[in-house]
C-alpha positions as YAML, in Angstrom:
chain: A
units: angstrom
residues:
- id: 1
  name: MET
  ca: [19.18, 1.65, -20.07]
- id: 2
  name: LYS
  ca: [20.06, 3.02, -23.49]
- id: 3
  name: LYS
  ca: [20.95, 6.71, -23.36]
- id: 4
  name: LYS
  ca: [20.23, 9.36, -25.98]
- id: 5
  name: GLY
  ca: [21.63, 12.80, -26.51]
- id: 6
  name: LEU
  ca: [21.09, 15.80, -24.29]
- id: 7
  name: VAL
  ca: [18.06, 18.02, -24.74]
- id: 8
  name: SER
  ca: [18.18, 21.62, -23.60]
- id: 9
  name: ALA
  ca: [16.01, 22.78, -20.71]
- id: 10
  name: GLY
  ca: [14.58, 25.56, -22.89]
- id: 11
  name: MET
  ca: [13.43, 23.13, -25.56]
- id: 12
  name: LEU
  ca: [11.86, 20.93, -22.95]
- id: 13
  name: VAL
  ca: [9.96, 23.77, -21.34]
- id: 14
  name: ALA
  ca: [8.47, 24.55, -24.73]
- id: 15
  name: MET
  ca: [7.55, 20.89, -25.24]
- id: 16
  name: THR
  ca: [5.91, 20.73, -21.82]
- id: 17
  name: LEU
  ca: [3.86, 23.87, -22.29]
- id: 18
  name: ALA
  ca: [2.79, 22.80, -25.77]
- id: 19
  name: ALA
  ca: [1.63, 19.41, -24.49]
- id: 20
  name: GLY
  ca: [-1.01, 21.06, -22.30]
- id: 21
  name: CYS
  ca: [-2.95, 18.25, -20.63]
- id: 22
  name: GLY
  ca: [-1.41, 17.06, -17.37]
- id: 23
  name: SER
  ca: [1.44, 19.58, -17.44]
- id: 24
  name: LYS
  ca: [2.01, 23.05, -16.10]
- id: 25
  name: ALA
  ca: [4.76, 25.64, -16.29]
- id: 26
  name: ALA
  ca: [7.42, 25.58, -13.60]
- id: 27
  name: PRO
  ca: [7.99, 28.66, -11.43]
- id: 28
  name: ALA
  ca: [10.23, 31.21, -13.11]
- id: 29
  name: GLY
  ca: [13.83, 30.05, -13.04]
- id: 30
  name: ASN
  ca: [13.10, 26.41, -12.26]
- id: 31
  name: PRO
  ca: [14.67, 24.12, -14.86]
- id: 32
  name: VAL
  ca: [12.31, 21.62, -16.46]
- id: 33
  name: GLU
  ca: [13.27, 18.34, -18.10]
- id: 34
  name: ALA
  ca: [10.86, 16.22, -20.14]
- id: 35
  name: ASN
  ca: [10.41, 13.30, -22.50]
- id: 36
  name: LYS
  ca: [7.41, 12.07, -24.50]
- id: 37
  name: LEU
  ca: [5.55, 10.88, -21.37]
- id: 38
  name: PHE
  ca: [6.37, 13.19, -18.47]
- id: 39
  name: SER
  ca: [8.20, 16.29, -17.30]
- id: 40
  name: MET
  ca: [9.75, 17.22, -13.96]
- id: 41
  name: GLN
  ca: [11.01, 20.39, -12.34]
- id: 42
  name: LEU
  ca: [14.39, 20.78, -10.69]
- id: 43
  name: PRO
  ca: [15.23, 23.32, -7.96]
- id: 44
  name: LYS
  ca: [16.20, 26.77, -9.16]
- id: 45
  name: GLU
  ca: [19.63, 26.51, -7.55]
- id: 46
  name: THR
  ca: [20.53, 23.48, -9.68]
- id: 47
  name: ALA
  ca: [20.34, 25.42, -12.95]
- id: 48
  name: GLY
  ca: [23.64, 25.06, -14.77]
- id: 49
  name: THR
  ca: [25.02, 22.47, -12.33]
- id: 50
  name: TYR
  ca: [23.54, 19.35, -13.90]
- id: 51
  name: LYS
  ca: [23.03, 17.69, -17.23]
- id: 52
  name: ALA
  ca: [20.13, 15.47, -18.29]
- id: 53
  name: GLU
  ca: [19.99, 12.49, -20.63]
- id: 54
  name: THR
  ca: [16.57, 11.51, -21.97]
- id: 55
  name: THR
  ca: [14.92, 8.72, -23.88]
- id: 56
  name: ASP
  ca: [11.28, 8.47, -24.90]
- id: 57
  name: ASN
  ca: [10.40, 7.18, -21.42]
- id: 58
  name: SER
  ca: [13.26, 8.15, -19.10]
- id: 59
  name: ILE
  ca: [15.21, 11.09, -17.69]
- id: 60
  name: SER
  ca: [18.62, 10.64, -16.05]
- id: 61
  name: ILE
  ca: [20.19, 13.45, -14.02]
- id: 62
  name: TYR
  ca: [23.95, 13.91, -13.58]
- id: 63
  name: ASP
  ca: [26.04, 16.38, -11.62]
- id: 64
  name: LYS
  ca: [27.86, 18.25, -14.37]
- id: 65
  name: GLU
  ca: [31.13, 18.90, -12.52]
- id: 66
  name: ALA
  ca: [31.48, 15.28, -11.29]
- id: 67
  name: SER
  ca: [30.65, 13.91, -14.71]
- id: 68
  name: GLU
  ca: [33.14, 16.10, -16.54]
- id: 69
  name: ALA
  ca: [35.82, 15.22, -13.97]
- id: 70
  name: GLY
  ca: [35.39, 11.52, -14.79]
- id: 71
  name: PHE
  ca: [33.57, 10.42, -11.63]
- id: 72
  name: GLY
  ca: [30.24, 9.52, -13.27]
- id: 73
  name: GLY
  ca: [28.10, 12.13, -11.59]
- id: 74
  name: PHE
  ca: [24.95, 10.01, -11.79]
- id: 75
  name: ALA
  ca: [22.44, 11.31, -9.19]
- id: 76
  name: PHE
  ca: [19.20, 9.55, -10.12]
- id: 77
  name: SER
  ca: [16.97, 8.60, -13.03]
- id: 78
  name: VAL
  ca: [13.24, 8.27, -13.56]
- id: 79
  name: GLN
  ca: [11.70, 5.81, -15.99]
- id: 80
  name: ALA
  ca: [8.14, 5.07, -17.08]
- id: 81
  name: CYS
  ca: [7.63, 1.30, -17.43]
- id: 82
  name: SER
  ca: [4.52, -0.24, -18.95]
- id: 83
  name: SER
  ca: [5.31, -3.56, -17.21]
- id: 84
  name: PRO
  ca: [7.00, -4.39, -13.86]
- id: 85
  name: LEU
  ca: [9.12, -6.88, -15.81]
- id: 86
  name: GLU
  ca: [11.03, -3.92, -17.26]
- id: 87
  name: TYR
  ca: [12.66, -2.90, -13.99]
- id: 88
  name: ALA
  ca: [12.39, -5.58, -11.29]
- id: 89
  name: GLY
  ca: [15.52, -5.80, -9.17]
- id: 90
  name: GLY
  ca: [18.67, -3.76, -8.77]
- id: 91
  name: MET
  ca: [18.66, -0.22, -7.45]
- id: 92
  name: SER
  ca: [15.20, 0.59, -8.84]
- id: 93
  name: LYS
  ca: [12.21, 1.63, -6.73]
- id: 94
  name: LYS
  ca: [8.65, 2.25, -7.82]
- id: 95
  name: VAL
  ca: [7.56, 5.74, -6.75]
- id: 96
  name: GLY
  ca: [4.14, 6.12, -8.36]
- id: 97
  name: GLU
  ca: [2.01, 5.55, -11.44]
- id: 98
  name: LEU
  ca: [1.29, 7.48, -14.61]
- id: 99
  name: THR
  ca: [-1.94, 6.84, -16.48]
- id: 100
  name: ALA
  ca: [-1.75, 7.98, -20.10]
- id: 101
  name: LYS
  ca: [-4.72, 9.45, -21.93]
- id: 102
  name: ASP
  ca: [-5.14, 6.20, -23.88]
- id: 103
  name: GLY
  ca: [-5.44, 4.28, -20.60]
- id: 104
  name: THR
  ca: [-1.94, 2.78, -20.57]
- id: 105
  name: LEU
  ca: [-0.65, 2.41, -17.02]
- id: 106
  name: TYR
  ca: [3.04, 3.08, -16.39]
- id: 107
  name: ASP
  ca: [4.99, 2.39, -13.25]
- id: 108
  name: ILE
  ca: [7.17, 5.40, -12.51]
- id: 109
  name: VAL
  ca: [10.47, 4.02, -11.27]
- id: 110
  name: ALA
  ca: [13.42, 5.82, -9.72]
- id: 111
  name: GLU
  ca: [16.93, 4.43, -9.92]
- id: 112
  name: TYR
  ca: [19.81, 5.53, -7.73]
- id: 113
  name: PRO
  ca: [23.59, 5.02, -7.90]
- id: 114
  name: SER
  ca: [25.10, 1.95, -6.26]
- id: 115
  name: ASP
  ca: [28.49, 3.59, -5.65]
- id: 116
  name: VAL
  ca: [30.09, 6.99, -5.14]
- id: 117
  name: GLN
  ca: [29.56, 9.20, -8.19]
- id: 118
  name: TYR
  ca: [31.43, 12.38, -7.19]
- id: 119
  name: ASP
  ca: [35.10, 13.26, -6.67]
- id: 120
  name: TYR
  ca: [35.69, 11.52, -3.35]
- id: 121
  name: THR
  ca: [39.40, 12.38, -3.44]
- id: 122
  name: LYS
  ca: [38.59, 16.08, -3.19]
- id: 123
  name: ASN
  ca: [35.37, 15.83, -1.16]
- id: 124
  name: THR
  ca: [36.60, 13.60, 1.63]
- id: 125
  name: GLU
  ca: [33.96, 14.71, 4.15]
- id: 126
  name: GLY
  ca: [30.90, 14.06, 1.98]
- id: 127
  name: MET
  ca: [29.01, 15.08, -1.12]
- id: 128
  name: PRO
  ca: [29.73, 18.40, -2.78]
- id: 129
  name: ALA
  ca: [26.79, 20.78, -2.54]
- id: 130
  name: SER
  ca: [25.87, 20.58, -6.22]
- id: 131
  name: TYR
  ca: [25.69, 16.78, -6.17]
- id: 132
  name: ALA
  ca: [23.85, 16.69, -2.84]
- id: 133
  name: ALA
  ca: [21.15, 19.03, -4.20]
- id: 134
  name: LEU
  ca: [20.38, 16.45, -6.89]
- id: 135
  name: TYR
  ca: [20.91, 13.19, -5.00]
- id: 136
  name: ASN
  ca: [19.27, 14.23, -1.72]
- id: 137
  name: GLY
  ca: [16.62, 16.22, -3.53]
- id: 138
  name: ALA
  ca: [15.58, 13.39, -5.84]
- id: 139
  name: ASP
  ca: [12.37, 12.53, -4.01]
- id: 140
  name: ALA
  ca: [11.15, 16.11, -3.96]
- id: 141
  name: ILE
  ca: [12.02, 16.48, -7.65]
- id: 142
  name: ILE
  ca: [10.14, 13.28, -8.50]
- id: 143
  name: GLN
  ca: [7.05, 14.63, -6.77]
- id: 144
  name: THR
  ca: [6.92, 17.46, -9.34]
- id: 145
  name: ILE
  ca: [6.37, 15.01, -12.22]
- id: 146
  name: GLN
  ca: [3.58, 15.98, -14.61]
- id: 147
  name: GLY
  ca: [2.18, 13.76, -17.33]
- id: 148
  name: VAL
  ca: [2.69, 15.25, -20.79]
- id: 149
  name: ASP
  ca: [-0.61, 13.66, -21.84]
- id: 150
  name: GLY
  ca: [-1.80, 11.87, -18.72]
- id: 151
  name: THR
  ca: [-1.91, 11.89, -14.93]
- id: 152
  name: PHE
  ca: [0.85, 11.06, -12.46]
- id: 153
  name: VAL
  ca: [0.03, 10.06, -8.86]
- id: 154
  name: TYR
  ca: [2.98, 9.96, -6.49]
- id: 155
  name: GLY
  ca: [2.96, 6.81, -4.34]
- id: 156
  name: ALA
  ca: [0.22, 5.09, -6.34]
- id: 157
  name: GLY
  ca: [0.63, 1.32, -6.55]
- id: 158
  name: THR
  ca: [3.14, 1.20, -3.68]
- id: 159
  name: LYS
  ca: [1.14, 1.32, -0.44]
- id: 160
  name: GLY
  ca: [-0.22, -1.76, 1.26]
- id: 161
  name: GLU
  ca: [-3.56, -0.14, 2.10]
- id: 162
  name: GLU
  ca: [-4.24, 0.17, -1.61]
- id: 163
  name: LEU
  ca: [-2.83, -3.19, -2.68]
- id: 164
  name: TYR
  ca: [-4.05, -5.89, -0.30]
- id: 165
  name: PRO
  ca: [-7.65, -5.25, 0.94]
- id: 166
  name: ASP
  ca: [-8.95, -8.41, -0.76]
- id: 167
  name: VAL
  ca: [-6.23, -10.55, 0.82]
- id: 168
  name: LEU
  ca: [-7.08, -9.24, 4.28]
- id: 169
  name: ALA
  ca: [-10.79, -9.79, 3.66]
- id: 170
  name: LYS
  ca: [-10.08, -13.40, 2.70]
- id: 171
  name: HIS
  ca: [-8.15, -14.00, 5.92]
- id: 172
  name: VAL
  ca: [-11.01, -12.56, 7.95]
- id: 173
  name: GLN
  ca: [-13.45, -14.80, 6.07]
- id: 174
  name: ALA
  ca: [-11.30, -17.88, 6.66]
- id: 175
  name: ILE
  ca: [-11.10, -17.25, 10.40]
- id: 176
  name: ASN
  ca: [-14.78, -16.33, 10.75]
- id: 177
  name: GLU
  ca: [-15.84, -19.47, 8.87]
- id: 178
  name: GLY
  ca: [-13.44, -21.67, 10.83]
- id: 179
  name: TRP
  ca: [-11.51, -23.10, 7.90]
- id: 180
  name: ASP
  ca: [-9.56, -26.16, 8.99]
- id: 181
  name: ALA
  ca: [-5.84, -26.69, 8.39]
- id: 182
  name: GLU
  ca: [-6.34, -28.52, 5.10]
- id: 183
  name: ARG
  ca: [-8.60, -25.80, 3.70]
- id: 184
  name: LEU
  ca: [-6.23, -23.06, 4.80]
- id: 185
  name: GLU
  ca: [-3.21, -24.72, 3.21]
- id: 186
  name: SER
  ca: [-5.13, -25.37, -0.01]
- id: 187
  name: GLU
  ca: [-5.75, -21.61, -0.18]
- id: 188
  name: ASN
  ca: [-2.05, -20.81, 0.43]
- id: 189
  name: MET
  ca: [-2.65, -19.69, 4.01]
- id: 190
  name: SER
  ca: [-0.95, -20.76, 7.22]
- id: 191
  name: SER
  ca: [-2.59, -23.56, 9.19]
- id: 192
  name: MET
  ca: [-1.74, -21.63, 12.36]
- id: 193
  name: TYR
  ca: [-5.07, -19.78, 12.29]
- id: 194
  name: TYR
  ca: [-6.84, -23.09, 12.77]
- id: 195
  name: ALA
  ca: [-4.39, -24.13, 15.51]
- id: 196
  name: MET
  ca: [-5.01, -20.83, 17.28]
- id: 197
  name: SER
  ca: [-8.77, -21.43, 17.14]
- id: 198
  name: MET
  ca: [-8.30, -24.67, 19.10]
- id: 199
  name: SER
  ca: [-7.07, -22.76, 22.16]
- id: 200
  name: ASP
  ca: [-9.15, -20.81, 24.66]
- id: 201
  name: GLU
  ca: [-7.01, -17.69, 24.51]
- id: 202
  name: GLY
  ca: [-9.62, -15.49, 22.87]
- id: 203
  name: SER
  ca: [-10.71, -14.42, 19.41]
- id: 204
  name: VAL
  ca: [-8.32, -15.38, 16.62]
- id: 205
  name: LEU
  ca: [-9.19, -12.12, 14.85]
- id: 206
  name: ASP
  ca: [-7.99, -10.19, 17.91]
- id: 207
  name: ARG
  ca: [-4.84, -12.29, 18.23]
- id: 208
  name: THR
  ca: [-3.88, -12.12, 14.54]
- id: 209
  name: GLY
  ca: [-2.72, -8.91, 12.88]
- id: 210
  name: TYR
  ca: [-1.05, -7.40, 9.85]
- id: 211
  name: ALA
  ca: [1.56, -4.85, 8.82]
- id: 212
  name: TYR
  ca: [2.84, -3.39, 5.57]
- id: 213
  name: PHE
  ca: [6.60, -3.37, 5.03]
- id: 214
  name: ASP
  ca: [8.84, -3.12, 1.97]
- id: 215
  name: VAL
  ca: [10.77, -6.36, 2.53]
- id: 216
  name: ASN
  ca: [12.80, -6.34, -0.70]
- id: 217
  name: GLN
  ca: [13.29, -2.55, -0.89]
- id: 218
  name: ASP
  ca: [11.73, -2.17, -4.34]
- id: 219
  name: GLY
  ca: [9.43, 0.64, -3.25]
- id: 220
  name: ILE
  ca: [6.33, -1.59, -3.02]
- id: 221
  name: ASP
  ca: [4.91, -2.77, 0.30]
- id: 222
  name: GLU
  ca: [4.60, -6.43, 1.17]
- id: 223
  name: LEU
  ca: [1.75, -7.61, 3.40]
- id: 224
  name: LEU
  ca: [2.80, -9.49, 6.53]
- id: 225
  name: ILE
  ca: [0.19, -11.36, 8.59]
- id: 226
  name: GLY
  ca: [1.05, -12.93, 11.92]
- id: 227
  name: GLU
  ca: [0.38, -13.46, 15.57]
- id: 228
  name: ILE
  ca: [0.14, -10.54, 17.95]
- id: 229
  name: GLY
  ca: [2.67, -11.54, 20.60]
- id: 230
  name: GLU
  ca: [5.16, -10.25, 23.11]
- id: 231
  name: ASP
  ca: [8.89, -10.60, 23.71]
- id: 232
  name: GLU
  ca: [10.49, -13.08, 21.28]
- id: 233
  name: TRP
  ca: [7.09, -13.72, 19.67]
- id: 234
  name: LYS
  ca: [6.48, -10.05, 18.85]
- id: 235
  name: GLY
  ca: [6.56, -9.59, 15.08]
- id: 236
  name: THR
  ca: [5.98, -13.28, 14.28]
- id: 237
  name: ILE
  ca: [4.84, -13.65, 10.66]
- id: 238
  name: TYR
  ca: [2.76, -16.58, 9.36]
- id: 239
  name: ASP
  ca: [1.94, -15.34, 5.84]
- id: 240
  name: VAL
  ca: [3.81, -13.07, 3.43]
- id: 241
  name: TYR
  ca: [2.31, -11.51, 0.30]
- id: 242
  name: THR
  ca: [3.97, -9.45, -2.41]
- id: 243
  name: MET
  ca: [2.97, -7.89, -5.74]
- id: 244
  name: VAL
  ca: [3.61, -9.75, -9.01]
- id: 245
  name: ASN
  ca: [2.61, -7.99, -12.22]
- id: 246
  name: ARG
  ca: [0.55, -5.55, -10.10]
- id: 247
  name: GLU
  ca: [-1.46, -8.34, -8.45]
- id: 248
  name: PRO
  ca: [-1.14, -9.70, -4.87]
- id: 249
  name: ALA
  ca: [0.66, -13.06, -4.68]
- id: 250
  name: HIS
  ca: [1.43, -15.37, -1.76]
- id: 251
  name: VAL
  ca: [5.12, -15.85, -0.98]
- id: 252
  name: VAL
  ca: [5.37, -18.21, 1.98]
- id: 253
  name: SER
  ca: [3.58, -19.50, 5.10]
- id: 254
  name: GLY
  ca: [4.99, -20.28, 8.52]
- id: 255
  name: TRP
  ca: [3.82, -21.89, 11.73]
- id: 256
  name: ASP
  ca: [4.87, -21.97, 15.37]
- id: 257
  name: ARG
  ca: [7.99, -24.11, 14.82]
- id: 258
  name: SER
  ca: [8.91, -22.40, 11.54]
- id: 259
  name: ARG
  ca: [8.06, -18.73, 11.85]
- id: 260
  name: TYR
  ca: [9.21, -15.69, 9.92]
- id: 261
  name: PHE
  ca: [10.42, -12.26, 10.95]
- id: 262
  name: ALA
  ca: [11.33, -9.13, 8.97]
- id: 263
  name: LEU
  ca: [14.67, -7.38, 9.36]
- id: 264
  name: ASP
  ca: [14.77, -3.60, 9.58]
- id: 265
  name: THR
  ca: [17.20, -3.50, 6.64]
- id: 266
  name: GLY
  ca: [14.80, -5.58, 4.53]
- id: 267
  name: MET
  ca: [14.70, -9.36, 3.99]
- id: 268
  name: LEU
  ca: [13.07, -12.15, 6.00]
- id: 269
  name: VAL
  ca: [14.40, -14.57, 8.61]
- id: 270
  name: ASN
  ca: [12.93, -18.04, 9.01]
- id: 271
  name: GLU
  ca: [13.43, -19.29, 12.56]
- id: 272
  name: TYR
  ca: [12.81, -23.02, 12.83]
- id: 273
  name: SER
  ca: [13.22, -25.83, 15.30]
- id: 274
  name: GLY
  ca: [13.95, -29.44, 14.37]
- id: 275
  name: GLY
  ca: [13.98, -30.76, 17.90]
- id: 276
  name: ALA
  ca: [15.68, -30.10, 21.22]
- id: 277
  name: MET
  ca: [19.13, -30.05, 19.64]
- id: 278
  name: GLU
  ca: [18.44, -28.38, 16.29]
- id: 279
  name: SER
  ca: [17.49, -24.77, 15.51]
- id: 280
  name: GLY
  ca: [17.97, -22.64, 12.42]
- id: 281
  name: TRP
  ca: [18.00, -19.06, 11.19]
- id: 282
  name: ASP
  ca: [17.64, -18.77, 7.39]
- id: 283
  name: THR
  ca: [17.75, -15.32, 5.80]
- id: 284
  name: TYR
  ca: [15.99, -14.65, 2.49]
- id: 285
  name: ASP
  ca: [15.24, -11.77, 0.18]
- id: 286
  name: ILE
  ca: [12.20, -11.69, -2.10]
- id: 287
  name: GLU
  ca: [13.06, -11.38, -5.78]
- id: 288
  name: PRO
  ca: [11.13, -8.31, -7.02]
- id: 289
  name: ASN
  ca: [7.99, -8.99, -9.05]
- id: 290
  name: THR
  ca: [8.12, -12.70, -8.15]
- id: 291
  name: THR
  ca: [7.34, -14.91, -5.15]
- id: 292
  name: ASN
  ca: [10.84, -16.40, -5.22]
- id: 293
  name: LEU
  ca: [12.75, -16.46, -1.94]
- id: 294
  name: MET
  ca: [16.46, -15.89, -2.58]
- id: 295
  name: PRO
  ca: [18.69, -17.45, 0.13]
- id: 296
  name: GLN
  ca: [21.25, -15.09, 1.64]
- id: 297
  name: LEU
  ca: [22.69, -16.76, 4.72]
- id: 298
  name: MET
  ca: [21.77, -19.89, 6.68]
- id: 299
  name: LEU
  ca: [22.75, -20.69, 10.25]
- id: 300
  name: LYS
  ca: [21.95, -23.80, 12.24]
- id: 301
  name: TYR
  ca: [22.65, -25.15, 15.69]
- id: 302
  name: ASP
  ca: [22.72, -28.91, 15.13]
- id: 303
  name: GLY
  ca: [23.67, -31.05, 18.08]
- id: 304
  name: TYR
  ca: [22.51, -34.14, 16.22]
- id: 305
  name: GLU
  ca: [25.22, -33.55, 13.64]
- id: 306
  name: ASP
  ca: [27.96, -32.66, 16.12]
- id: 307
  name: GLU
  ca: [27.14, -32.44, 19.80]
- id: 308
  name: GLU
  ca: [30.48, -30.85, 20.72]
- id: 309
  name: LYS
  ca: [30.63, -28.34, 17.85]
- id: 310
  name: PRO
  ca: [27.01, -27.75, 16.80]
- id: 311
  name: TRP
  ca: [27.45, -24.37, 15.04]
- id: 312
  name: PHE
  ca: [27.18, -24.33, 11.26]
- id: 313
  name: VAL
  ca: [26.82, -21.78, 8.45]
- id: 314
  name: SER
  ca: [25.83, -22.15, 4.78]
- id: 315
  name: TYR
  ca: [26.11, -19.67, 1.93]
- id: 316
  name: ASP
  ca: [24.55, -21.88, -0.78]
- id: 317
  name: ASP
  ca: [20.99, -22.66, 0.30]
- id: 318
  name: GLY
  ca: [22.08, -25.47, 2.62]
- id: 319
  name: GLU
  ca: [23.90, -27.46, -0.02]
- id: 320
  name: THR
  ca: [27.08, -27.36, 2.03]
- id: 321
  name: TRP
  ca: [27.63, -26.49, 5.68]
- id: 322
  name: GLU
  ca: [30.76, -25.07, 7.29]
- id: 323
  name: GLY
  ca: [31.53, -25.49, 10.98]
- id: 324
  name: VAL
  ca: [32.26, -22.28, 12.87]
- id: 325
  name: THR
  ca: [33.00, -21.32, 16.45]
- id: 326
  name: GLU
  ca: [30.22, -20.29, 18.82]
- id: 327
  name: GLU
  ca: [31.52, -16.70, 18.72]
- id: 328
  name: GLU
  ca: [31.46, -16.63, 14.91]
- id: 329
  name: PHE
  ca: [27.98, -18.16, 14.93]
- id: 330
  name: GLU
  ca: [26.56, -15.59, 17.35]
- id: 331
  name: ALA
  ca: [28.17, -12.73, 15.41]
- id: 332
  name: ARG
  ca: [26.37, -13.83, 12.23]
- id: 333
  name: LYS
  ca: [22.97, -14.41, 13.84]
- id: 334
  name: PRO
  ca: [20.37, -11.77, 12.77]
- id: 335
  name: VAL
  ca: [19.18, -9.56, 15.60]
- id: 336
  name: ASN
  ca: [17.64, -6.49, 13.94]
- id: 337
  name: TYR
  ca: [14.09, -7.87, 13.85]
- id: 338
  name: VAL
  ca: [11.17, -5.54, 13.23]
- id: 339
  name: ARG
  ca: [8.87, -6.00, 16.23]
- id: 340
  name: PHE
  ca: [5.66, -4.93, 14.52]
- id: 341
  name: ASP
  ca: [2.70, -3.56, 16.43]
- id: 342
  name: PHE
  ca: [0.34, -5.50, 14.21]
- id: 343
  name: THR
  ca: [-3.09, -4.08, 13.46]
- id: 344
  name: PRO
  ca: [-5.63, -6.74, 14.57]
- id: 345
  name: LEU
  ca: [-7.64, -8.44, 11.82]
- id: 346
  name: SER
  ca: [-10.72, -7.68, 13.92]
- id: 347
  name: SER
  ca: [-10.36, -4.05, 12.76]
- id: 348
  name: VAL
  ca: [-10.67, -4.97, 9.07]
- id: 349
  name: LYS
  ca: [-13.94, -3.67, 7.63]
...
């Protein structure tokens, strides 16, 4: 992000008040920072402890003492992006949307530091108070954003309830109409819903559910649809959807012998079985604003390859496999699955 010179808080207050529409004065003593698109208020106690860098569409906040001491001091930044392509990936998270008076829609995106930005040699037990007020207070500060000539809605464009109603309705339609496996797959949906309909275990709509979860930690929910199960089946995912250019997009489908789970730290795990002597655990992240699955770590138990030493790991999408001990294998195996209490599709209106 290209940085420009500092602008004084007093000048920015004047700019904000003059802009009128979509803005309001901060309480007395609260610093205000602004650019051409939005303003935001900082807590009164931070006055004089920070510095701000602005561009036409961004505001970056730094702890003044840490910055001047040569430790960076970066606490957070906020940027207005007219396209998701401007920020996908990295330490950026969408936090809401700003609609300008001319109808232009901006994603409001927060970015946070990826490393320590204060004097850790002096503050060995944690953040200094001035830095903590900015870094820990970032979310509350972001919620004060006002459009200079438009409207900001905190959380807009990030919540699954808002993003995926049509996808859920299509799944309900497919199950109600009894789409067969071929039809489901042609519509980028798991064939498992048809397989489930062939059993006598009850309504597929009651046995299939959904959850919203930010898999790739970009601030925007993914939609996860799967089977409502117990024990090792609890949290089983058969279809994953994400947002690409502000539209829902299908990422991947699973089935009973190749099912997906979400990890509580983000990312997906594909558990698969290739027979009595072969099982795998492949971990993926979803590249933001795409449907691309990015391999992270692959593990397989393959007795067909080596019956005596069947434990293997790959760090390059399965191109090469390295043999490891059983202890090393078990230590790498993902265990922090999210065991969703899925909402049944039968509840979708």
